[in-house]
Backbone as ProteinMPNN parsed JSONL, in Angstrom:
{"seq_chain_A": "MGHHTRPPTGLTFHRAVVISSTYRRVRLSPDGRLLAFGISGANGNIWIYDLAQDVSSALTADFDNSFPVWTPDGKHLTFSSTRAGSYNLYEQSIDGGAPAKSLSKSEYTQAPGAWIPDGTALLFSMFVETQWDPGRGNSTQVESERPRDLLP", "coords_chain_A": {"N_chain_A": [[22.797, -17.588, 11.581], [23.174, -20.254, 10.345], [22.295, -21.971, 8.275], [21.973, -22.083, 4.832], [20.208, -21.767, 1.782], [20.181, -22.472, -1.691], [18.811, -20.386, -4.161], [16.16, -21.367, -6.428], [16.865, -21.865, -9.931], [17.046, -18.86, -11.728], [15.748, -17.292, -9.828], [16.013, -14.714, -7.347], [17.121, -13.894, -4.112], [16.181, -11.366, -1.832], [17.321, -9.215, 0.73], [15.375, -8.434, 3.542], [13.948, -5.744, 5.45], [14.177, -5.898, 8.917], [12.291, -5.431, 11.683], [11.181, -4.979, 15.068], [8.402, -6.012, 14.981], [5.262, -7.348, 13.862], [4.721, -8.409, 10.64], [2.065, -7.86, 8.348], [0.274, -9.168, 5.707], [2.101, -9.04, 3.271], [2.867, -7.613, 0.182], [3.919, -7.716, -3.165], [4.81, -5.195, -5.486], [3.344, -4.466, -8.763], [5.458, -4.019, -10.615], [7.546, -5.273, -9.397], [9.415, -3.934, -7.806], [8.873, -2.891, -5.28], [7.741, -3.544, -1.905], [4.712, -3.773, -0.167], [3.368, -3.574, 3.059], [1.645, -4.324, 6.125], [2.068, -3.324, 9.525], [1.65, -4.84, 12.568], [0.013, -3.979, 15.663], [-0.962, -1.516, 18.094], [-2.784, 0.843, 16.39], [-1.912, 0.043, 13.695], [0.1, 0.357, 10.748], [0.59, 1.051, 7.205], [3.372, 0.202, 5.302], [5.996, 0.855, 2.933], [8.488, -0.826, 1.213], [11.447, -0.414, -0.487], [13.061, -2.483, -2.603], [15.486, -2.284, -4.09], [16.743, 0.041, -3.123], [16.893, -0.501, -0.433], [15.308, 0.649, 1.597], [12.722, 1.635, 3.767], [9.484, 3.12, 4.217], [6.84, 4.771, 5.948], [3.557, 4.704, 4.77], [1.085, 5.306, 5.81], [-0.003, 6.938, 8.835], [-1.818, 7.417, 10.831], [-4.655, 6.141, 12.644], [-5.931, 2.732, 12.364], [-4.583, 0.678, 9.988], [-4.675, -1.68, 7.362], [-4.218, -4.669, 5.299], [-2.948, -4.098, 2.632], [-3.241, -3.578, -0.885], [-2.045, -3.577, -4.12], [-2.754, -1.281, -6.785], [-3.411, -2.022, -10.25], [-1.67, -0.448, -11.855], [0.379, 0.103, -10.144], [0.721, 2.52, -8.824], [-0.788, 3.271, -6.676], [-2.041, 2.293, -3.422], [-4.545, 0.224, -2.148], [-6.442, -0.17, 0.778], [-7.607, -1.27, 4.065], [-9.038, 0.764, 6.598], [-9.519, 2.318, 9.79], [-10.299, 4.964, 9.902], [-12.831, 6.134, 9.639], [-14.285, 4.919, 11.566], [-15.476, 1.975, 11.377], [-13.6, -0.688, 9.736], [-13.015, 0.357, 6.622], [-12.762, 0.796, 3.024], [-9.961, 2.332, 1.455], [-7.898, 4.391, -0.671], [-4.607, 5.273, -1.6], [-2.077, 7.312, -2.982], [1.202, 6.136, -3.701], [3.23, 7.949, -3.495], [2.638, 9.513, -1.414], [1.706, 12.115, -1.455], [-1.016, 13.115, -1.592], [-3.878, 13.005, 0.62], [-5.38, 9.933, 1.868], [-7.975, 8.508, -0.062], [-11.381, 7.973, 0.424], [-13.059, 5.012, -0.385], [-15.315, 3.642, 0.274], [-18.096, 3.418, 2.595], [-19.199, 1.87, 5.41], [-20.893, 0.125, 8.021], [-19.869, -2.293, 8.482], [-16.96, -4.41, 8.566], [-14.584, -4.154, 5.994], [-12.435, -5.635, 3.613], [-9.901, -5.326, 1.241], [-9.401, -7.41, -1.635], [-8.348, -7.95, -4.325], [-7.507, -6.104, -7.252], [-9.045, -6.249, -10.452], [-7.224, -7.036, -13.444], [-7.445, -4.871, -15.389], [-8.097, -2.724, -13.841], [-10.722, -1.857, -13.419], [-12.472, -2.824, -11.513], [-12.715, -3.641, -8.076], [-12.214, -6.375, -6.053], [-13.546, -7.343, -2.986], [-13.971, -8.224, 0.499], [-16.702, -8.3, 2.783], [-17.47, -8.338, 6.124], [-20.063, -9.57, 7.906], [-21.926, -9.682, 10.804], [-23.977, -12.326, 11.88], [-27.216, -13.358, 13.17], [-27.511, -14.632, 16.529], [-27.14, -18.076, 16.903], [-28.226, -20.568, 18.792], [-27.675, -23.295, 18.517], [-25.356, -23.475, 16.996], [-23.711, -21.459, 17.836], [-22.317, -18.094, 17.834], [-21.889, -16.918, 14.628], [-19.951, -15.842, 11.782], [-20.701, -14.326, 8.758], [-19.47, -14.166, 5.477], [-19.462, -11.856, 2.931], [-19.026, -11.134, -0.477], [-18.611, -8.502, -2.789], [-19.062, -6.698, -5.884], [-17.929, -3.625, -6.16], [-19.306, -1.373, -7.857], [-19.903, 1.336, -7.565], [-17.65, 2.4, -6.379], [-15.67, 3.06, -8.061], [-14.062, 5.234, -10.457]], "CA_chain_A": [[21.945, -18.197, 10.607], [24.091, -21.173, 9.73], [21.771, -22.755, 7.161], [21.674, -21.298, 3.639], [19.731, -22.558, 0.659], [20.379, -21.814, -2.974], [17.527, -20.138, -4.814], [15.975, -22.084, -7.689], [17.403, -21.173, -11.101], [16.262, -17.712, -12.19], [15.198, -16.502, -8.724], [16.981, -13.991, -6.535], [16.646, -13.533, -2.788], [16.487, -10.011, -1.389], [17.285, -9.019, 2.175], [14.239, -7.615, 3.966], [14.139, -4.984, 6.68], [13.619, -6.598, 10.071], [12.053, -4.593, 12.851], [10.524, -5.787, 16.09], [6.954, -5.971, 14.815], [4.738, -8.432, 13.053], [4.266, -7.979, 9.318], [0.775, -8.38, 7.91], [-0.079, -9.112, 4.296], [3.183, -8.492, 2.445], [2.47, -7.675, -1.222], [4.9, -7.221, -4.132], [4.23, -4.279, -6.479], [3.275, -5.05, -10.102], [6.746, -3.969, -11.317], [8.515, -6.058, -8.659], [10.43, -3.105, -7.146], [8.475, -2.472, -3.938], [6.869, -4.366, -1.078], [3.804, -3.07, 0.737], [3.007, -4.462, 4.158], [1.136, -3.725, 7.343], [2.766, -3.682, 10.751], [0.655, -4.957, 13.625], [0.18, -3.237, 16.905], [-1.962, -0.465, 18.226], [-2.694, 1.732, 15.228], [-1.036, -0.523, 12.674], [0.245, 1.21, 9.578], [1.059, 0.489, 5.944], [4.731, 0.604, 4.968], [6.492, 0.48, 1.612], [9.913, -1.146, 1.243], [12.085, -0.397, -1.805], [14.027, -3.575, -2.616], [16.779, -1.85, -4.632], [17.325, 1.078, -2.259], [16.958, -1.019, 0.932], [14.723, 1.701, 2.414], [11.281, 1.525, 3.972], [8.856, 4.336, 4.722], [5.434, 4.611, 6.304], [2.59, 5.369, 3.898], [0.038, 5.813, 6.693], [0.521, 7.239, 10.168], [-2.911, 7.56, 11.779], [-5.7, 5.123, 12.637], [-5.439, 1.365, 12.15], [-4.603, 0.445, 8.545], [-4.203, -3.031, 7.073], [-4.572, -5.314, 4.036], [-2.585, -3.336, 1.435], [-3.38, -4.22, -2.196], [-1.575, -2.677, -5.179], [-3.56, -1.089, -7.988], [-2.684, -2.633, -11.362], [-0.597, 0.412, -12.376], [1.429, 0.196, -9.134], [0.872, 3.889, -8.336], [-1.614, 3.459, -5.48], [-2.38, 1.145, -2.597], [-5.878, 0.164, -1.582], [-6.296, -0.797, 2.086], [-8.667, -1.067, 5.053], [-8.647, 1.704, 7.64], [-10.567, 2.677, 10.761], [-10.405, 6.419, 10.019], [-14.243, 6.55, 9.738], [-14.933, 4.041, 12.537], [-15.269, 0.58, 10.966], [-12.609, -0.871, 8.675], [-13.56, 0.596, 5.293], [-11.768, 0.795, 1.958], [-9.32, 3.595, 1.087], [-6.828, 4.295, -1.656], [-3.654, 6.364, -1.446], [-0.921, 7.318, -3.876], [2.394, 5.704, -2.965], [4.144, 9.068, -3.285], [2.237, 10.118, -0.149], [1.376, 13.517, -1.619], [-2.41, 13.426, -1.289], [-4.424, 12.147, 1.672], [-6.1, 8.744, 1.414], [-9.32, 8.757, -0.598], [-12.351, 6.975, 0.857], [-13.731, 4.293, -1.467], [-16.582, 3.089, 0.757], [-18.473, 3.65, 3.985], [-20.096, 0.818, 5.862], [-20.736, -0.232, 9.431], [-19.233, -3.603, 8.501], [-15.55, -4.473, 8.184], [-14.306, -4.457, 4.593], [-11.021, -5.901, 3.345], [-9.681, -5.487, -0.195], [-8.808, -8.671, -2.058], [-7.505, -7.725, -5.506], [-8.051, -5.39, -8.405], [-8.944, -7.022, -11.689], [-6.05, -6.487, -14.142], [-7.616, -3.592, -16.088], [-8.355, -1.681, -12.847], [-12.1, -1.364, -13.442], [-13.243, -3.323, -10.372], [-11.988, -4.123, -6.908], [-12.864, -7.45, -5.32], [-13.306, -7.172, -1.559], [-14.846, -8.973, 1.398], [-17.359, -7.55, 3.832], [-17.773, -9.277, 7.185], [-21.339, -9.185, 8.497], [-22.334, -10.565, 11.899], [-25.309, -12.908, 11.753], [-27.89, -13.483, 14.452], [-27.056, -15.715, 17.39], [-27.754, -19.386, 16.684], [-27.817, -21.341, 19.967], [-27.185, -24.608, 18.129], [-24.026, -23.373, 16.381], [-22.915, -20.367, 18.404], [-22.297, -16.889, 17.012], [-21.083, -17.158, 13.431], [-19.718, -14.694, 10.919], [-20.976, -14.593, 7.353], [-18.621, -13.35, 4.622], [-20.097, -11.513, 1.669], [-18.163, -10.424, -1.419], [-19.38, -7.685, -3.718], [-18.346, -5.913, -6.882], [-18.326, -2.259, -5.818], [-19.351, -0.51, -9.045], [-19.951, 2.754, -7.183], [-16.403, 2.831, -5.79], [-14.681, 3.312, -9.105], [-14.361, 6.433, -11.258]], "C_chain_A": [[22.757, -19.191, 9.791], [23.592, -21.907, 8.511], [21.404, -21.842, 5.99], [21.156, -22.238, 2.562], [19.991, -21.776, -0.612], [19.023, -21.567, -3.598], [17.406, -20.989, -6.077], [16.501, -21.245, -8.847], [16.47, -20.036, -11.511], [15.677, -16.86, -11.076], [16.322, -15.844, -7.95], [16.358, -13.717, -5.179], [17.066, -12.109, -2.484], [16.416, -9.967, 0.125], [16.112, -8.104, 2.511], [14.596, -6.872, 5.245], [13.486, -5.754, 7.822], [13.506, -5.605, 11.212], [11.226, -5.404, 13.835], [9.009, -5.6, 16.049], [6.54, -7.173, 13.986], [4.231, -7.864, 11.742], [2.918, -8.609, 9.016], [0.64, -8.151, 6.415], [0.983, -8.42, 3.44], [2.819, -8.706, 0.976], [3.53, -7.028, -2.106], [4.202, -6.337, -5.16], [4.223, -4.935, -7.861], [4.605, -5.031, -10.858], [7.859, -4.713, -10.571], [9.567, -5.262, -7.904], [10.14, -2.832, -5.668], [7.658, -3.545, -3.232], [5.979, -3.439, -0.278], [3.443, -4.061, 1.832], [2.434, -3.656, 5.31], [2.005, -4.153, 8.504], [1.736, -3.702, 11.865], [1.024, -4.146, 14.84], [-0.945, -2.237, 17.014], [-1.739, 0.521, 17.091], [-1.672, 1.227, 14.216], [-1.005, 0.362, 11.443], [0.748, 0.441, 8.381], [2.44, 1.072, 5.65], [5.058, 0.159, 3.555], [8.002, 0.294, 1.73], [10.43, -1.204, -0.187], [13.209, -1.43, -1.805], [15.411, -3.125, -3.078], [17.487, -0.864, -3.705], [17.526, 0.612, -0.821], [16.453, 0.023, 1.933], [13.233, 1.432, 2.563], [10.749, 2.835, 4.526], [7.38, 4.073, 4.965], [4.568, 5.371, 5.306], [1.493, 6.0, 4.745], [0.628, 6.042, 8.074], [-0.572, 7.333, 11.223], [-3.899, 6.421, 11.611], [-5.09, 3.732, 12.515], [-5.642, 1.048, 10.677], [-4.035, -0.937, 8.265], [-4.654, -3.48, 5.691], [-4.214, -4.487, 2.799], [-2.711, -4.183, 0.168], [-2.954, -3.192, -3.244], [-2.633, -2.499, -6.259], [-2.749, -1.661, -9.154], [-1.547, -1.779, -11.92], [0.546, 0.595, -11.375], [1.621, 1.578, -8.548], [0.112, 4.17, -7.045], [-1.706, 2.156, -4.7], [-3.81, 1.304, -2.106], [-5.728, -0.598, -0.269], [-7.528, -0.558, 2.939], [-8.149, -0.115, 6.122], [-9.834, 2.009, 8.536], [-10.794, 4.179, 10.847], [-11.836, 6.93, 10.067], [-15.0, 5.673, 10.735], [-14.648, 2.58, 12.232], [-14.148, 0.513, 9.935], [-13.307, -0.726, 7.331], [-12.419, 0.729, 4.306], [-11.288, 2.205, 1.619], [-8.271, 3.323, 0.028], [-5.921, 5.506, -1.478], [-2.513, 6.195, -2.435], [0.315, 6.927, -3.081], [3.406, 6.827, -2.796], [3.779, 9.841, -2.018], [1.796, 11.561, -0.247], [-0.037, 13.892, -1.195], [-2.895, 12.52, -0.162], [-5.166, 10.951, 1.06], [-7.52, 9.115, 1.007], [-10.238, 7.622, -0.149], [-13.019, 6.343, -0.362], [-15.083, 3.756, -1.036], [-16.829, 3.51, 2.192], [-19.495, 2.596, 4.349], [-19.882, 0.608, 7.348], [-20.003, -1.558, 9.578], [-17.777, -3.52, 8.042], [-15.421, -4.883, 6.73], [-12.806, -4.652, 4.423], [-10.829, -6.085, 1.848], [-9.025, -6.827, -0.493], [-7.834, -8.467, -3.194], [-8.262, -6.867, -6.509], [-8.032, -6.341, -9.596], [-7.894, -6.317, -12.549], [-6.249, -5.149, -14.852], [-7.994, -2.446, -15.141], [-9.776, -1.172, -12.792], [-12.953, -1.866, -12.295], [-12.304, -3.844, -9.299], [-12.804, -5.224, -6.255], [-12.529, -7.274, -3.851], [-14.275, -8.036, -0.773], [-15.445, -8.026, 2.414], [-17.819, -8.571, 4.869], [-18.993, -8.776, 7.948], [-21.681, -10.182, 9.599], [-23.747, -11.059, 11.65], [-25.956, -12.963, 13.128], [-27.354, -14.683, 15.213], [-27.843, -16.974, 17.095], [-27.315, -20.278, 17.831], [-27.255, -22.718, 19.624], [-25.76, -24.576, 17.601], [-23.151, -22.31, 17.012], [-22.968, -19.166, 17.467], [-21.382, -17.118, 15.816], [-20.949, -15.878, 12.626], [-19.941, -15.108, 9.484], [-20.105, -13.652, 6.527], [-19.354, -13.117, 3.315], [-19.093, -10.782, 0.798], [-19.039, -9.683, -2.41], [-18.47, -7.103, -4.781], [-18.785, -4.466, -6.706], [-18.297, -1.313, -7.013], [-19.292, 0.975, -8.686], [-18.643, 3.264, -6.587], [-15.379, 3.287, -6.827], [-15.068, 4.532, -9.928], [-15.163, 6.118, -12.508]], "O_chain_A": [[22.993, -18.944, 8.608], [24.41, -22.434, 7.756], [20.602, -20.922, 6.153], [21.617, -23.373, 2.446], [20.016, -20.546, -0.596], [18.164, -22.449, -3.571], [18.408, -21.299, -6.722], [16.57, -20.021, -8.736], [15.259, -20.224, -11.628], [15.148, -15.785, -11.358], [17.442, -16.352, -7.902], [15.187, -13.345, -5.101], [18.169, -11.69, -2.833], [15.555, -10.604, 0.733], [15.889, -7.104, 1.828], [15.439, -7.318, 6.023], [12.351, -6.212, 7.69], [14.495, -5.016, 11.647], [10.633, -6.415, 13.46], [8.417, -5.082, 16.996], [7.379, -7.916, 13.477], [3.408, -6.948, 11.729], [2.661, -9.755, 9.386], [0.872, -7.045, 5.927], [0.755, -7.316, 2.944], [2.502, -9.822, 0.563], [3.986, -5.92, -1.826], [3.128, -6.684, -5.653], [5.002, -5.854, -8.112], [4.864, -5.928, -11.661], [8.989, -4.778, -11.055], [10.527, -5.848, -7.403], [11.06, -2.571, -4.894], [6.975, -4.348, -3.868], [6.445, -2.422, 0.236], [3.235, -5.245, 1.565], [2.703, -2.463, 5.45], [2.611, -5.224, 8.472], [1.032, -2.718, 12.09], [2.157, -3.699, 15.02], [-1.784, -2.131, 16.119], [-0.618, 0.977, 16.868], [-0.688, 1.905, 13.92], [-1.985, 1.04, 11.135], [1.264, -0.669, 8.506], [2.647, 2.283, 5.739], [4.472, -0.794, 3.04], [8.704, 1.145, 2.275], [9.908, -1.959, -1.008], [14.198, -1.272, -1.09], [16.414, -3.551, -2.505], [18.704, -0.939, -3.529], [18.251, 1.256, -0.063], [17.072, 0.257, 2.971], [12.563, 1.047, 1.604], [11.46, 3.569, 5.212], [6.754, 3.263, 4.281], [4.817, 6.544, 5.029], [1.022, 7.097, 4.442], [1.628, 5.427, 8.444], [-0.264, 7.328, 12.414], [-3.967, 5.805, 10.547], [-3.87, 3.578, 12.557], [-6.761, 1.141, 10.172], [-3.03, -1.329, 8.858], [-5.378, -2.765, 5.0], [-5.095, -4.199, 1.989], [-2.335, -5.355, 0.152], [-3.449, -2.065, -3.249], [-3.331, -3.45, -6.612], [-1.527, -1.774, -9.055], [-0.558, -2.324, -12.41], [1.575, 1.178, -11.717], [2.598, 1.801, -7.833], [0.342, 5.189, -6.395], [-1.483, 1.07, -5.235], [-4.225, 2.39, -1.7], [-4.971, -1.566, -0.201], [-8.39, 0.25, 2.591], [-6.982, -0.171, 6.509], [-10.988, 1.967, 8.11], [-11.435, 4.635, 11.794], [-12.054, 8.063, 10.497], [-16.231, 5.682, 10.748], [-13.696, 2.005, 12.76], [-13.788, 1.524, 9.331], [-14.099, -1.584, 6.942], [-11.251, 0.769, 4.693], [-12.08, 3.141, 1.511], [-7.815, 2.194, -0.152], [-6.389, 6.618, -1.239], [-2.048, 5.084, -2.689], [0.469, 7.329, -1.928], [4.355, 6.679, -2.026], [4.525, 10.724, -1.593], [1.532, 12.187, 0.78], [-0.228, 14.893, -0.504], [-2.396, 11.406, 0.004], [-5.53, 10.967, -0.116], [-8.175, 9.933, 1.653], [-9.91, 6.448, -0.321], [-13.487, 7.045, -1.258], [-15.919, 3.444, -1.883], [-15.911, 3.904, 2.912], [-20.522, 2.446, 3.687], [-18.803, 0.887, 7.871], [-19.564, -1.909, 10.673], [-17.417, -2.666, 7.233], [-16.061, -5.834, 6.282], [-12.004, -3.928, 5.013], [-11.511, -6.907, 1.237], [-8.205, -7.321, 0.282], [-6.646, -8.764, -3.068], [-9.489, -6.907, -6.594], [-7.112, -7.147, -9.737], [-7.692, -5.113, -12.396], [-5.311, -4.355, -14.916], [-8.191, -1.317, -15.591], [-10.026, -0.139, -12.17], [-14.068, -1.377, -12.113], [-11.247, -4.408, -9.584], [-13.975, -5.017, -5.937], [-11.367, -7.078, -3.497], [-15.272, -8.52, -1.308], [-14.8, -7.076, 2.856], [-18.48, -9.553, 4.53], [-18.967, -7.706, 8.556], [-21.722, -11.388, 9.358], [-24.617, -10.286, 11.249], [-25.317, -12.652, 14.134], [-26.816, -15.622, 14.628], [-29.073, -16.947, 17.042], [-26.164, -20.712, 17.863], [-26.437, -23.252, 20.374], [-25.028, -25.555, 17.746], [-21.951, -22.268, 16.742], [-23.605, -19.228, 16.415], [-20.217, -17.476, 15.987], [-21.741, -14.948, 12.776], [-19.422, -16.133, 9.042], [-20.011, -12.465, 6.84], [-19.812, -14.06, 2.671], [-18.38, -9.902, 1.281], [-20.086, -10.182, -2.82], [-17.255, -7.025, -4.6], [-19.908, -4.118, -7.071], [-17.356, -0.533, -7.16], [-18.703, 1.774, -9.415], [-18.531, 4.459, -6.312], [-14.337, 3.841, -6.476], [-16.251, 4.834, -10.084], [-15.488, 7.023, -13.276]]}, "name": "protein", "num_of_chains": 1, "seq": "MGHHTRPPTGLTFHRAVVISSTYRRVRLSPDGRLLAFGISGANGNIWIYDLAQDVSSALTADFDNSFPVWTPDGKHLTFSSTRAGSYNLYEQSIDGGAPAKSLSKSEYTQAPGAWIPDGTALLFSMFVETQWDPGRGNSTQVESERPRDLLP"}
């Protein structure tokens, strides 16, 4: 890796773990200590990487899991999972102690976007197939909702 660049003033580069997989949706925790990311492949999983300790560990191990999003307090990750069939929304503590909690059930794919800062609502996308339109081909319509019933 012969080419090195200097970080802009005030920024620090951290070495990342490199494994022979494709990372999906890398997200920095609110406190800046951890990275959450998905790894592609059959039954992709969510991993957490501790920047200071240089250690990564799998948060999920079953089903296909993707699109990790940190809760504002940094204690949980919200993500999409196929554990009930379609990609639906789940939340799990980053300590891995309790199983993932289902936040929604739908026949349509759902992907979390972001929590609003006070943690009272989760913005997410739901992908709904539309009817076939011979003039335009099969198209996908994206709908976003505020899931009031998903929150305590």
